[in-house]
N, C-alpha and C positions, 0 to 999 in steps of 0.2 A: 496332529500327533505324529510321533516317529513311525508308527505302524502305517498310518494313512499315507505318509510321504513315501514309504517303501513300496506300498501298493501302487501309488501313482507312478513312481519311477519304473517299476516292473511293467506296468501297462504301457508306458511310453516306449520302452525298449522293445516290447513285443510288437507294437504297432510299427515302429521303425524297421524292425527286422522283416516284417511282412512287406513293407514298401520296398525295401532293398532287394528282396527276393522276387519281386513281382515282374521285373524286366531286366534284360541284358543290355538295354540302352541306358548306360549309367548317367548320361547327361539329364535325361528325363527323370530318372530315379533321384538324383541329387537335388533337383529342383523340388521334388515332392518332400524330401527330407527337410530341406530348408523351411518349407511352409509348415511342416509338422512341428518344427522347433519354435515356431511363433504362434501364439504367445507363451507356450508352455515353458520355454527356457530363455527366451529373449524377445525384445521388441524388433530387433533386426538380426537376421541370420544370413551370413554370406559364405559361400563355398568357393575356394580358389584352388586351382590345380597347377602343379609344377610341370611345365612342358619339358620335352627332351633337351631343348636348347637352353634351359635354365630360366626362361621367362615365366611369368605368372599369368595364368588365364583365369579370369573370373567366370565361373560356371553357372552360379545360381545365386539369387538373393530373394529374400522374403521380408516384407515390412508389415508391422502390425497396422500401420496407417496407409492404406492404398493410395491416398492422395499425395503422399510424399515419395512414392516409388520413382517418380520422374526425377526428383532431386538425387536419389541414390544412383540411378542410371547415369545421370550427368556426371556425378563424381567418379563413378567407375570408368566411364568412357574417356574422360579427359585426364584423369590422374590414376591410372592403374598402379598397383604397388611396384616399386623399384626393387628387383631382387637383391640389389646391393645396398638398399637404403635402410633406414631405421624403423620403417613401418612395422608394426607388430606381426603382420602376416609374413613379411620377408624374414624377420628375425626367427620366427618359429620354424619356417621352412629350412632355414640354414642350420639351426641348432637341433631341431627335432624335439625341443622341449616346449611344454605349454606355458602360456602366460595368463595370469589372472590379475586384473587391476580394478579396484573398486572406487578410485578417485581419479578423475581426468581433468585436472586444472588446465587452463589455457596454455600455461607454460609447457606442460607435457604434450598437449595436442599439437603445439607449434613445432615440436621436434620431429613430428611425423610428416609435416606438410612441406611441399616444395616451394610455395610462394604464398602471397597474401590471399589471392583468389581461392587457392586450394584450402587455406585455413578458414576462410569465411564460409565456404560451402560446407566443410566439415562441422564448423561451429553451429551452422543453421540446423544441422541434424540433431544436435543436443545430446551428444554422447555423455553418459554418466559413469558407465562401468563396462568392462568387456572381459570375455574369455576367448582366447585363441588356442586351439588344440591342433596338433599335427594329425594327418591321416597317414598311418604307416602300415605297410603290409610287406611281408617277406624281407624285412630289414631295410626297406626303402621308404622314404617320405614321398608320398604321392601328391599331397596337397594339404590344405588347412581349412578348418571351419571356424568362423568367427561368430560369437554370440554377444550381441551388444544390447545394453540397457539404455533406453532414452527416456521417454515420457513416464514410464512406470517407476523409474528411479530405483529399481531393485538393486540389491547388493548381492554379490555372488559368494557362496560358501565353498568349502572344500567338497561338500557333497555335490554341489552343482558342477564343480570341476570334474569330479569322478564320473558323473553322468555324461558330461560333454565328451570326455575321453572315451568312454564306452561307446557312445554313438559314433564318434569319429573312427574308432577301430572297426566297427561293423561296416561303416560306409567304405572304408579303405579296402576291406576284404571284398565287398561287392564290386567296387571299381576294378580291383585287380583281377577278379574272376571274369568280369565282363571284357576287360582288355585281353586276357588270355583267350577267351572264347573268340573274340574278333580276330585275333592273330591266327588262331587255329582255322577259322573260316577262310581267312585270306590265303593261308597255306593250302587249304583244300581246293580253293578256286584256282590257285596257281598250278597245283598238281593236275587238276582236271583239264586246264588249258594246255599244259604241257603234253599230257597223254593224248589229247585230241589232235594236237599238231603233230606230235611224234608218230602217232599211229598212222596218220595220213601219209607222212613222209616215208615211213617204213613199209607200209602195206603196198604202196604203189610199186616200188622195185621188187617186193616179194612176189607180187602177182606176175611181174615180168619173168622172174626167175622160175616160178612154178610153170608158167606157160612154155618157156623154152626147154625146161627139163622134161616135161611131158612129151614135147615134140622130139627131143633127142632119144627118149626112151622108146618111142614108137619106131624111129629109124633104127635104133639099136637092135630091136627084135627082128627087123627085116634084113639087116646087114651082118657082116662078119665081125661084129664088135665083141671084144673079149669079155669073158665073164667078170673079170676084175673091173673093167670100165662100166659094165652094166650095174654092178654092185655099187660103184661110186655114184652113178646117176640116181639109183634108187635111194641111196643115203641122202643125197642132196635134196631129192624130192620130199622124203619123209621129214627131214629136219626143217625144211622150209615150211612144210605144213604145220609142224609142231610150233614153230615160231609164230606163225600166223594165228594159231589157236590161242597161244599165250597172250598175244596182243589183244585179241577179242575178249579174253578172260579179264585182263586188266581194265579194259574199257567197260565191261559189264560191272566190275567191282566199283569203278568210279561212278557210273550211273546209279547204281544201287545206293552208294553212300550219300549221293546228293539228291536222291529221290527223283531222278530224271528217267528212270526206266518205266516206260508206259506200255500197257498191254492193249492189243487190239483183239477184243474178245469175240469169239464165235463158237458154235458147237463143234467140238472136236471128238472124233471117235478114237479113244485111246488104244483099242484093240488094233485098228487099222494102222495107226501111227507106229505102234510097237512092232507089228509084223513087217512093215516097210523098212524100218530102221535096222531090224535084226537081219533081214535078207540082204541089206546093203553091207552089213558088217561081216557076214559069214565068210565071204571069199578071202577076207584079210586074216582070218584066224588060222593058226597053225596047231596050237596045243589045247585049244579050248573048244568045247561043244556047247552051243547055245540052245536052250529049250524054251519054247513059248507056250504058255497055257492061258487060253482066253475063253470067255463065255461065248455061247452060240450067238447071242444078240450083240449089236453094237453097244459099247459102253461110252456114253456121251458125257462130256464135261464142258463147261463154258470157259474158254481160255484162248490163248494164242498158240497155235500149233507149233510155230518155230521155237518158242520158249519151252513148251512141254517136251518137244523133241530134244532140246538141249539138256533138260533134266534127266531124261532117260539115257541119253548118250553119255553124260557125265557119270551116271551110276554104273553103266555097262563098262565104260573104260576103267573106272575104279575097280570093278570086280576083276577085270582082266589083269590090270596092273598089279593088284595085290594077291593074285594067285599065279605067281611066276612059273609054277610047275605045271600049269594047265589044269584041265578038269572041267566039270560042268558049271555053267552059269544059267540059272533058271529065272525066267521072267514070268511072273504069274499075275493075271488081272482078274478081278472079281468084284461083284457088287455086294456091299454090306450095308443094308438099309439105304440111307441117303448118301452114302459115300462110294466113290470108285476107288478101289484099293489096288495099288501097284506094288509088287515086291520084287526085288532083285537080290538073288542069293548066290553066294559062291562058297567054295571050300578052300579058300586061300589061307593066308597067314593070320587072319583075324585081327582084332584090335584089342590092345591092353585095356583092362577095366578102368584104369585111372585116366585114360585118354577119352573115353566115351563122352563125358560131359562137355568137352572142349572141341569135339570133332567138327562142329559146324561154325566155329569161330574163324574169322579171316586170318590167313597166313599160319594156321596151326598145322603142324605136322606131327603125327603120332610116331613114336619110336618103337620099333619091333625088335625084341631081343633075339639075336641069332639069325635075323633075316638080313639079306643083302640090302644096301641102300636103294631106295626107290625114288625116282626123280619126281619133281612136282614143286609147286610154290604154295600149296595149301589154300587155294581159293575155290577149287571146284565144288566142294561140298557147301561152302558158304553161299556160293551163287545158287546152288540147288535149293537150299533152304529159303533164300530170299525170293526166288521165283515162285516156289510153292506157296509161300506166304502171300505173295501178291495175287495168287489164284484162290485165296481164302482157304488154303489147305494146310496140311501139316506133314512133317517128315520125321521119322525116328529110325534108330538103328539098334539091332541086337547082335552081339558078337561075343565070341570067346577066342582068346588068343590060341592060334594053332588049329582052330576048327572052322574058320570062315566067318562070313558076315551076312546079315540080311537087312537090307534097307527097305523101309515101308513108306510109301507116299499115299496120303489120303486126300482126295479132291471131291468137292460137292458134285453130285450127279445132276445132269440135266434130264428132267422128265420128258420123255419122247412125246407124251400126250399134251404138254404145255405149249 
């Protein structure tokens, strides 16, 4: 009945969609789709793809009679469709229009064949009817799917053609998405390779510049170097350090995006780590006062000390950068149940409410009304969030524009008794 046929069609398309969504390896997926179409829609199903150079590549084929698959492969291998010929696949790929033929006399079959041997091989397969539909996505024809009737001697209807076109459209979308994904992955790999090579080539001379600048600064303090020259040397040293940190940040971003950032875990005392880092930063502060509040006992977490130091350092530098008029920066550590809680609070420019949901996204920069432009690339907080997540923790922010910000990091505590 009409209702039963509609249910079968819907079931077929649902199953096809599930297959097409199951993998980004479109070659494997198209092979599965070809087998799904046999015998539901054809005795023989063939998928051809149009290559960039205009040639036609046969991607998949499924036959209702496995014993005759060898004959199909021989025909495909020796006589692939000529893109400029009269073969139905070539015609559909050129025109982008489907073909439905329910009678294939020898006279018609001969027009598709290149020679007598080609004709005899095709004749042995016993074609009786076919549908060929284009696979189109984003206005481009990517390939074609052929549905061929042989021993079943079925005749195709307009409903069959509609079903074939629907399946081809879904397959084309899956192929296009898979290709876009592969292109994106290739671009990411190329970016990572470039960053790795460029960072090595840049960091080596940077280390030399840093070294010689520090040497000149030491000599400048002991000699009669003018204040202007000392200021120039300090500027070179600071900007070189800033560039070095930027390169490290880009490398961390690349590693995080590719899942290559690995942690070497060991018990880390957050209180000791915070005390050491703040003591190192205090001599460099001019308008800010740092306050550290810690529990009496060590606050242990399982993680990598270097990366946890990077988290705290990024949050402290953020607090300093976004409170340009100076003021207090408070770091507080405490234990709350099974969590070690670290907060960094400032009384700076704050963060607009509409920016809060996007703050930990890569390359996001919040705009502050009335505040002077603040340098940065928008990666620091993204790296903080990803490192905290790798430590099975979480980070959030509370802020009001003009009243400062408070960042809170929660990490699982290591029980000293375990």
